[in-house]
C-alpha positions in Angstrom: 74.8 -10.4 -69.7 72.4 -11.1 -72.5 71.7 -14.4 -71.6 70.4 -13.5 -68.5 67.6 -11.3 -70.3 64.6 -13.5 -70.9 64.0 -11.6 -74.4 67.2 -12.8 -75.8 65.2 -16.4 -75.9 62.3 -14.9 -77.1 64.4 -13.5 -80.1 66.0 -16.4 -80.9 63.3 -19.3 -80.2 60.0 -17.3 -80.9 60.6 -14.2 -83.1 62.8 -15.8 -85.7 60.7 -18.9 -86.1 57.6 -16.3 -87.2 59.2 -15.5 -90.3 58.9 -18.5 -92.5 55.0 -18.8 -91.4 52.2 -18.0 -94.2 50.6 -14.8 -93.6 47.9 -16.7 -92.3 49.7 -18.2 -89.9 50.9 -14.7 -88.5 47.4 -13.5 -88.3 46.4 -16.2 -86.0 49.7 -15.6 -83.7 48.7 -11.9 -83.8 44.9 -12.5 -82.9 46.4 -15.0 -80.1 48.5 -12.6 -78.8 45.6 -9.6 -78.5 43.5 -12.7 -76.7 46.2 -13.2 -73.9 46.7 -9.7 -73.7 42.8 -9.2 -73.2 42.9 -11.5 -70.6 46.0 -10.5 -68.8 44.9 -6.8 -68.5 41.7 -7.9 -66.9 43.3 -10.4 -64.6 46.9 -9.8 -63.9 46.5 -6.2 -63.9 45.8 -5.0 -60.4 43.2 -2.4 -61.5 39.6 -3.1 -62.0 39.0 0.6 -62.9 42.0 1.3 -65.2 42.5 -2.3 -66.9 39.8 -1.3 -69.7 41.4 1.5 -70.9 44.7 -0.5 -70.6 43.3 -3.1 -72.7 42.0 -0.3 -75.3 45.2 1.2 -76.0 47.3 -1.9 -76.3 44.7 -3.6 -78.8 44.2 -0.3 -80.4 47.9 0.3 -81.0 48.8 -2.8 -81.6 46.2 -3.2 -84.6 47.3 0.1 -85.9 50.7 -1.1 -85.9 50.1 -4.4 -87.3 48.0 -2.8 -90.2 50.9 -0.5 -91.1 54.0 -2.7 -90.8 53.0 -6.8 -90.3 56.4 -7.6 -89.1 57.2 -5.3 -86.7 53.4 -5.4 -85.3 53.6 -9.2 -84.6 57.2 -8.7 -83.2 55.7 -6.0 -81.0 52.9 -7.8 -80.0 54.7 -11.1 -79.1 57.4 -9.1 -76.9 54.4 -7.5 -75.2 53.1 -10.7 -74.5 55.9 -12.1 -73.1 56.6 -9.0 -70.7 53.0 -9.7 -69.3 53.5 -13.3 -68.8 57.3 -12.4 -67.4 55.9 -9.7 -65.0 53.1 -12.3 -63.9 56.0 -15.2 -63.2 57.9 -12.2 -61.1 55.1 -11.1 -58.9 54.3 -15.5 -58.5 57.3 -16.0 -57.8 58.0 -13.2 -55.8 54.8 -14.0 -53.7 55.9 -17.8 -52.8 59.1 -16.2 -51.6 57.4 -13.9 -49.2 54.8 -16.1 -48.1 52.0 -13.8 -49.6 49.8 -13.8 -52.8 50.2 -9.7 -52.9 53.8 -9.2 -52.4 53.8 -5.9 -54.2 51.1 -3.0 -53.9 51.0 0.4 -54.8 50.3 3.2 -52.5 47.0 4.9 -54.1 46.6 8.3 -51.8 48.3 10.3 -49.1 46.7 8.8 -46.2 50.6 7.6 -44.7 52.2 10.6 -45.7 54.7 11.6 -44.7 56.0 8.1 -44.7 54.7 6.8 -47.9 53.3 8.8 -50.4 51.0 8.0 -53.9 53.2 6.1 -56.4 55.4 4.3 -53.9 55.6 0.5 -54.3 55.6 -1.5 -51.1 56.9 -4.9 -50.7 54.8 -7.3 -48.2 55.7 -10.5 -46.6 53.1 -12.7 -45.5 51.6 -11.5 -42.2 51.0 -13.1 -38.8 49.8 -12.6 -35.4 53.4 -13.6 -34.2 55.7 -11.1 -36.6 52.9 -7.9 -36.2 53.8 -5.3 -34.1 51.0 -3.4 -32.1 49.3 -3.4 -28.5 47.7 -6.2 -27.6 44.7 -7.3 -26.0 41.9 -10.2 -25.1 38.4 -9.4 -26.4 35.7 -11.8 -24.4 33.7 -11.9 -27.7 33.2 -15.1 -30.0 34.4 -13.5 -32.9 35.0 -9.9 -34.3 34.3 -11.1 -38.1 31.0 -9.3 -38.2 31.2 -7.0 -35.1 31.3 -3.3 -35.6 33.7 -1.3 -33.4 31.1 0.1 -31.6 29.5 -2.8 -30.5 32.5 -4.0 -28.8 34.7 -0.2 -27.8 34.5 3.3 -27.8 36.9 5.7 -29.4 38.8 8.2 -27.1 38.7 11.5 -28.9 41.0 14.4 -28.2 40.1 17.2 -25.9 42.4 19.5 -28.0 41.3 18.6 -31.6 37.5 17.3 -32.5 37.5 14.1 -34.0 41.1 13.4 -33.2 41.5 9.9 -31.9 44.0 9.2 -29.1 42.8 6.0 -27.9 40.6 2.8 -28.0 38.4 1.8 -24.9 37.4 -1.5 -24.7 34.0 -2.1 -23.5 34.5 -5.6 -21.4 37.6 -4.8 -19.6 37.9 -1.3 -19.5 41.4 -1.2 -21.1 42.4 1.9 -22.8 44.9 1.5 -25.8 46.7 4.2 -26.8 47.2 5.6 -30.5 51.0 4.9 -31.3 52.8 4.8 -34.6 54.7 1.9 -33.5 52.5 -0.8 -35.2 53.3 -2.8 -38.1 52.1 -1.2 -41.6 49.8 -4.2 -43.3 47.6 -4.4 -46.2 44.0 -5.2 -46.4 41.1 -5.1 -48.8 38.1 -2.6 -48.1 34.8 -3.7 -49.3 33.9 -0.4 -48.8 36.5 1.4 -50.9 36.8 -1.6 -53.2 40.9 -1.2 -52.9 43.7 -2.0 -51.0 44.1 -0.3 -47.9 47.9 0.7 -46.8 47.6 1.3 -42.7 49.2 1.1 -39.6 48.5 -1.8 -37.0 46.9 0.4 -33.9 45.6 -2.7 -32.0 45.7 -6.4 -32.1 42.8 -7.9 -30.6 42.6 -11.7 -29.6 38.9 -13.0 -29.4 37.9 -16.7 -29.0 38.1 -17.5 -32.7 41.5 -15.6 -33.2 43.5 -12.6 -33.8 41.9 -9.5 -35.6 43.3 -5.9 -35.9 42.5 -2.1 -35.7 44.1 0.2 -38.6 44.7 3.8 -38.9 46.6 5.9 -41.6 49.3 8.2 -40.3 48.3 11.2 -42.2 46.4 14.5 -40.1 44.0 14.0 -42.8 43.1 10.6 -41.2 41.9 11.6 -37.7 40.3 8.3 -36.4 40.8 4.4 -37.0 39.4 3.1 -39.9 36.7 1.0 -38.0 35.3 3.8 -36.7 32.1 3.9 -38.7 29.7 4.2 -35.4 26.5 1.7 -35.6 26.5 -0.6 -39.0 23.0 -1.7 -40.1 22.1 -5.4 -41.4 22.5 -3.8 -45.1 26.1 -2.9 -44.0 25.1 1.0 -44.3 27.8 2.6 -41.7 26.5 5.7 -39.6 29.3 7.9 -40.2 32.1 7.7 -43.2 34.7 5.1 -42.2 36.9 2.9 -44.2 36.7 -0.6 -42.9 33.1 -1.9 -41.4 34.6 -4.6 -39.1 37.8 -5.5 -37.7 40.3 -7.5 -40.2 41.3 -10.8 -39.2 44.9 -11.2 -39.6 44.3 -14.1 -42.0 42.9 -11.9 -44.5 45.5 -9.0 -44.5 47.5 -9.4 -48.0 50.9 -8.7 -46.0 53.0 -6.9 -44.1 55.0 -3.9 -45.2 59.2 -4.6 -45.3 60.4 -2.6 -48.3 59.2 1.0 -49.7 60.5 2.0 -53.5 59.6 5.2 -53.8 57.3 6.9 -56.9 58.0 3.3 -59.2 54.3 3.0 -59.2 53.4 6.1 -60.9 53.3 4.8 -64.5 50.8 2.6 -63.1 48.8 5.2 -61.7 49.4 7.9 -64.9 48.1 5.3 -67.3 45.1 3.1 -65.2 44.4 5.8 -62.7 45.1 9.5 -63.9 44.2 8.5 -67.2 40.8 6.5 -66.7 39.8 9.6 -64.5 40.3 12.1 -67.3 38.5 10.1 -69.9 36.0 9.1 -67.7 35.4 12.0 -65.4 37.5 15.2 -67.5 39.5 15.4 -64.3 42.3 14.1 -62.4 41.6 11.7 -59.3 41.0 13.4 -56.2 44.3 11.5 -54.6 46.4 13.2 -57.0 49.1 14.4 -55.6 50.9 16.6 -58.4 53.3 14.0 -59.3 51.5 10.9 -59.6 
């Protein structure tokens, strides 16, 4: 089985060839590893806020290790560099197989509880109008790309609980779409939150230029749809708090959820989110849920 392990080849064809090198050559190899890890931590690691603390920890730790033990420090720098490279290859290859550039995401909040929890890893496949479940409706608009929800639909709130949405009423046709938990779960990038959002499709809308979706979290703490922003001014400032200013074009989705791996992403959150929050603010992030 050892020949299936890629680090067997790193040991045989890389580590063993470092020993005969001159000390200056080893310095160059070590510096090259630090440069690669710096680039990787800022680009491969999907966390703008946490990549800098990660970079600082890796570079500082390896530098101290190398200073005290040149051979072990260099070996570890090489191993960690190849670990990043192998992770990138696995991520990219999985994405090609599943038809998406983002085949794996980590749940960052409790907005999909009790189905998903913070730290769960969600496997995605490419999304298309054909493989997305959710109630469909036609909207007689040229495009919904930069159109606030309030300009083509009204939220139908519950009479029993204030602010809880029960349906979506389309202004052009008068059609009312009920809010259910039958739609596909998708991931899109929220410009307002500056992070990926994992929520459920509650409506598929067909405009003249293609398909768009409206989304909502399952949690009781997400009482309305992500796009329920009220009026949006020319500076893209929403009238009320929301998650996404406009309907999401299907082609812009990162993917559709097909598999859940519970809590595997906690290590990333501990290192890149929780630690970064403790260092920068002195407290854990608001979404911290006891475990991660």
